[in-house]
C-alpha positions in Angstrom: 16.0 5.4 34.2 17.8 7.9 32.3 21.5 8.5 32.2 22.7 11.8 33.9 22.3 14.8 31.6 19.9 12.9 29.4 16.1 13.5 29.0 13.6 10.8 29.7 10.1 10.7 28.2 7.1 8.9 29.2 4.3 8.3 26.8 0.9 7.3 28.3 -1.8 6.1 25.9 -5.5 5.6 26.6 -7.3 3.4 24.1 -10.5 1.6 23.8 -13.9 1.4 22.2 -15.7 3.8 24.6 -16.4 7.3 23.6 -15.1 8.8 27.0 -11.7 7.8 28.1 -11.2 7.1 31.9 -7.9 6.6 33.8 -8.1 3.3 35.7 -5.2 3.0 37.9 -4.4 2.1 41.6 -1.6 3.0 43.7 0.7 0.3 45.3 -0.4 0.6 49.1 3.4 0.5 50.1 3.9 3.6 48.1 0.7 5.5 49.2 2.7 7.9 51.5 4.4 9.3 48.3 1.2 10.5 46.7 0.1 12.2 50.1 3.3 14.3 49.9 2.8 15.6 46.3 0.9 18.5 47.5 4.0 19.8 49.4 5.8 20.6 46.2 5.0 23.2 43.6 4.4 21.9 40.0 7.4 21.9 37.7 7.0 24.9 35.3 8.4 22.8 32.5 5.2 20.6 32.5 2.3 21.5 30.1 -0.3 21.4 32.7 -4.0 21.5 31.3 -7.4 21.4 32.7 -10.6 19.6 31.4 -12.7 21.4 28.9 -15.8 22.7 30.6 
């Protein structure tokens, strides 16, 4: 949690011996409804959105 008027940062690190990194996560079933609603909202323009290299 961040105090009002303060920024909050989240650092997510992937590590391991494999050459290819893979996200391995699962959603809590009690909160699955939240992910289904994400498509209803536009992406925040402040976020640095990227796409995989092809």
